[in-house]
NUFI-950819 format. One record per residue (C-alpha): residue number from 1; x, z, y. Coordinates in pm, whole numbers, padded with zeros to 5 digits. Layout:
BEGIN
- NUM / X / Z / Y
...
***
This chain:
BEGIN
- 1 / 00571 / -03748 / -17058
- 2 / 00778 / -04065 / -17076
- 3 / 00770 / -04381 / -17279
- 4 / 00912 / -04730 / -17298
- 5 / 00752 / -05070 / -17316
- 6 / 00815 / -05265 / -17638
- 7 / 01014 / -05588 / -17643
- 8 / 00710 / -05808 / -17617
- 9 / 00602 / -06170 / -17597
- 10 / 00259 / -06257 / -17456
- 11 / 00116 / -06604 / -17511
- 12 / -00171 / -06783 / -17340
- 13 / -00277 / -07144 / -17387
- 14 / -00030 / -07262 / -17122
- 15 / 00228 / -06988 / -17090
- 16 / 00462 / -06761 / -17282
- 17 / 00575 / -06436 / -17120
- 18 / 00889 / -06308 / -17287
- 19 / 01205 / -06107 / -17211
- 20 / 01451 / -06269 / -16972
- 21 / 01733 / -06448 / -17150
- 22 / 02081 / -06561 / -17042
- 23 / 01959 / -06921 / -17080
- 24 / 01726 / -06847 / -16785
- 25 / 02014 / -06774 / -16547
- 26 / 02045 / -07114 / -16372
- 27 / 01670 / -07159 / -16322
- 28 / 01628 / -06794 / -16224
- 29 / 01895 / -06824 / -15956
- 30 / 01738 / -07144 / -15823
- 31 / 01393 / -06986 / -15816
- 32 / 01506 / -06673 / -15635
- 33 / 01686 / -06881 / -15370
- 34 / 01355 / -07040 / -15263
- 35 / 01259 / -06981 / -14899
- 36 / 00927 / -06815 / -14984
- 37 / 01085 / -06582 / -15236
- 38 / 01351 / -06486 / -14983
- 39 / 01082 / -06423 / -14721
- 40 / 00874 / -06181 / -14927
- 41 / 01127 / -06003 / -15148
- 42 / 01447 / -05803 / -15099
- 43 / 01664 / -06012 / -15332
- 44 / 02019 / -06084 / -15213
- 45 / 02053 / -06398 / -15002
- 46 / 02193 / -06623 / -15136
- 47 / 02098 / -06525 / -15491
- 48 / 02389 / -06624 / -15711
- 49 / 02402 / -06699 / -16084
- 50 / 02611 / -06382 / -16120
- 51 / 02323 / -06186 / -15968
- 52 / 02079 / -06355 / -16206
- 53 / 02303 / -06277 / -16502
- 54 / 02327 / -05911 / -16399
- 55 / 01947 / -05895 / -16373
- 56 / 01903 / -06050 / -16721
- 57 / 02176 / -05867 / -16911
- 58 / 02193 / -05528 / -16740
- 59 / 01915 / -05444 / -16492
- 60 / 01609 / -05557 / -16693
- 61 / 01718 / -05397 / -17025
- 62 / 01810 / -05074 / -16844
- 63 / 01474 / -05056 / -16667
- 64 / 01288 / -05102 / -16996
- 65 / 01501 / -04853 / -17190
- 66 / 01462 / -04591 / -16916
- 67 / 01085 / -04636 / -16919
- 68 / 01073 / -04750 / -16557
- 69 / 00916 / -05088 / -16619
- 70 / 00940 / -05431 / -16775
- 71 / 01062 / -05774 / -16658
- 72 / 00913 / -06082 / -16823
- 73 / 01007 / -06446 / -16787
- 74 / 00706 / -06671 / -16743
- 75 / 00759 / -07002 / -16922
- 76 / 00548 / -07307 / -16995
- 77 / 00430 / -07311 / -17355
- 78 / 00496 / -07683 / -17409
- 79 / 00820 / -07733 / -17214
- 80 / 00968 / -07380 / -17229
- 81 / 01055 / -07430 / -16862
- 82 / 01092 / -07111 / -16656
- 83 / 00810 / -07106 / -16401
- 84 / 00816 / -06744 / -16281
- 85 / 00872 / -06377 / -16342
- 86 / 00630 / -06086 / -16385
- 87 / 00765 / -05736 / -16319
- 88 / 00626 / -05394 / -16397
- 89 / 00784 / -05116 / -16190
- 90 / 00720 / -04756 / -16086
- 91 / 00565 / -04685 / -16425
- 92 / 00408 / -04342 / -16466
- 93 / 00355 / -04270 / -16834
- 94 / 00156 / -03949 / -16772
- 95 / -00093 / -04120 / -16544
- 96 / -00063 / -04444 / -16745
- 97 / -00016 / -04656 / -16436
- 98 / 00234 / -04917 / -16325
- 99 / 00293 / -05155 / -16035
- 100 / 00277 / -05529 / -16109
- 101 / 00444 / -05803 / -15907
- 102 / 00500 / -06174 / -15964
- 103 / 00718 / -06459 / -15844
- 104 / 00640 / -06824 / -15912
- 105 / 00904 / -07096 / -15888
- 106 / 00850 / -07361 / -15620
- 107 / 00836 / -07634 / -15889
- 108 / 00540 / -07462 / -16056
- 109 / 00316 / -07354 / -15767
- 110 / -00042 / -07471 / -15740
- 111 / -00102 / -07457 / -16116
- 112 / -00263 / -07113 / -16132
- 113 / 00031 / -06972 / -16327
- 114 / 00059 / -06651 / -16122
- 115 / -00298 / -06542 / -16191
- 116 / -00279 / -06649 / -16555
- 117 / 00041 / -06453 / -16613
- 118 / -00080 / -06148 / -16422
- 119 / -00414 / -06148 / -16603
- 120 / -00251 / -06177 / -16945
- 121 / -00018 / -05890 / -16859
- 122 / -00309 / -05677 / -16739
- 123 / -00507 / -05743 / -17059
- 124 / -00205 / -05644 / -17265
- 125 / -00147 / -05324 / -17062
- 126 / -00508 / -05213 / -17090
- 127 / -00579 / -05315 / -17448
- 128 / -00246 / -05261 / -17623
- 129 / -00072 / -05001 / -17409
- 130 / -00375 / -04787 / -17310
- 131 / -00290 / -04803 / -16939
- 132 / -00556 / -04690 / -16690
- 133 / -00432 / -04835 / -16361
- 134 / -00233 / -05131 / -16234
- 135 / -00127 / -05136 / -15869
- 136 / -00022 / -05436 / -15662
- 137 / 00127 / -05436 / -15314
- 138 / 00120 / -05754 / -15105
- 139 / 00266 / -05807 / -14760
- 140 / -00003 / -05842 / -14494
- 141 / 00086 / -06207 / -14426
- 142 / 00149 / -06311 / -14786
- 143 / -00184 / -06481 / -14840
- 144 / -00077 / -06650 / -15168
- 145 / -00004 / -06315 / -15331
- 146 / -00332 / -06173 / -15198
- 147 / -00528 / -06463 / -15345
- 148 / -00379 / -06391 / -15688
- 149 / -00478 / -06023 / -15659
- 150 / -00835 / -06123 / -15569
- 151 / -00857 / -06385 / -15843
- 152 / -00769 / -06140 / -16119
- 153 / -01026 / -05887 / -15999
- 154 / -00816 / -05637 / -15801
- 155 / -00984 / -05408 / -15550
- 156 / -00823 / -05364 / -15208
- 157 / -00771 / -04992 / -15151
- 158 / -00619 / -04986 / -14808
- 159 / -00313 / -05053 / -14596
- 160 / 00027 / -04890 / -14588
- 161 / 00114 / -04941 / -14224
- 162 / 00459 / -05068 / -14138
- 163 / 00575 / -05007 / -14495
- 164 / 00700 / -05354 / -14582
- 165 / 01009 / -05545 / -14471
- 166 / 00971 / -05923 / -14477
- 167 / 01229 / -06179 / -14374
- 168 / 01220 / -06479 / -14140
- 169 / 01466 / -06754 / -14055
- 170 / 01613 / -06748 / -13706
- 171 / 01702 / -07055 / -13502
- 172 / 02063 / -07042 / -13616
- 173 / 01956 / -07046 / -13982
- 174 / 02026 / -06682 / -14062
- 175 / 01771 / -06434 / -14190
- 176 / 01633 / -06137 / -13995
- 177 / 01411 / -05848 / -14106
- 178 / 01059 / -05801 / -13971
- 179 / 00836 / -05503 / -14041
- 180 / 00480 / -05555 / -14157
- 181 / 00207 / -05376 / -14353
- 182 / 00146 / -05356 / -14727
- 183 / -00203 / -05416 / -14864
- 184 / -00254 / -05194 / -15170
- 185 / -00463 / -05328 / -15457
- 186 / -00567 / -05168 / -15784
- 187 / -00695 / -05295 / -16114
- 188 / -00868 / -05068 / -16365
- 189 / -00987 / -05152 / -16716
- 190 / -01351 / -05178 / -16599
- 191 / -01249 / -05428 / -16330
- 192 / -01153 / -05672 / -16603
- 193 / -01511 / -05735 / -16713
- 194 / -01559 / -06005 / -16453
- 195 / -01243 / -06186 / -16564
- 196 / -01318 / -06206 / -16935
- 197 / -01485 / -06548 / -16911
- 198 / -01215 / -06676 / -16676
- 199 / -00948 / -06557 / -16916
- 200 / -01122 / -06726 / -17208
- 201 / -01086 / -07052 / -17017
- 202 / -00708 / -07033 / -17062
- 203 / -00733 / -06961 / -17431
- 204 / -00714 / -06581 / -17438
- 205 / -00380 / -06429 / -17532
- 206 / -00170 / -06319 / -17825
- 207 / 00111 / -06065 / -17832
- 208 / 00419 / -06040 / -18051
- 209 / 00609 / -05712 / -18060
- 210 / 00983 / -05683 / -18123
- 211 / 01030 / -06036 / -17999
- 212 / 01380 / -06183 / -18020
***
């Protein structure tokens, strides 16, 4: 059993989550070159605008069409500024489960955008797409990502030992790989009950299918 996610836009009071667009390329490249992003993800270093353009025009559409997942730009509602990305990967349409991850740009951190975007995506997955499980994996030392998982109501299920590769700067300015653990989190529809009031505080959400 396979499926594909629709071309979707999700709106909250402060944010719009929409498909990545070629206009996002410069900001996307700048965001992915941030030190924290480089530390906790496996993106190429440096992350060029050509890499960003390939992501927007080829990788993201191919992943959605194949049913593997969905990549959404997170933008501010008022300014339309790119402030992050939410990704759905490892989607299993038979089990109705997917893995969710998020990146927030350095110029937008501290505003609660990661939890707002993740929560809106989770509500959409459970209410509109009939999903039954969302999984998150956070590196053992990535406390910011763990705080987001906790804030949206995820339950820690355990540790995948030595399963994650993080990256650190060496004295000569180059990057080196270090192995660490993954903390596995899950979110089920019933876990969302405690976040309903919190989500109402950011104005709920609206979705628009076949967005273009």
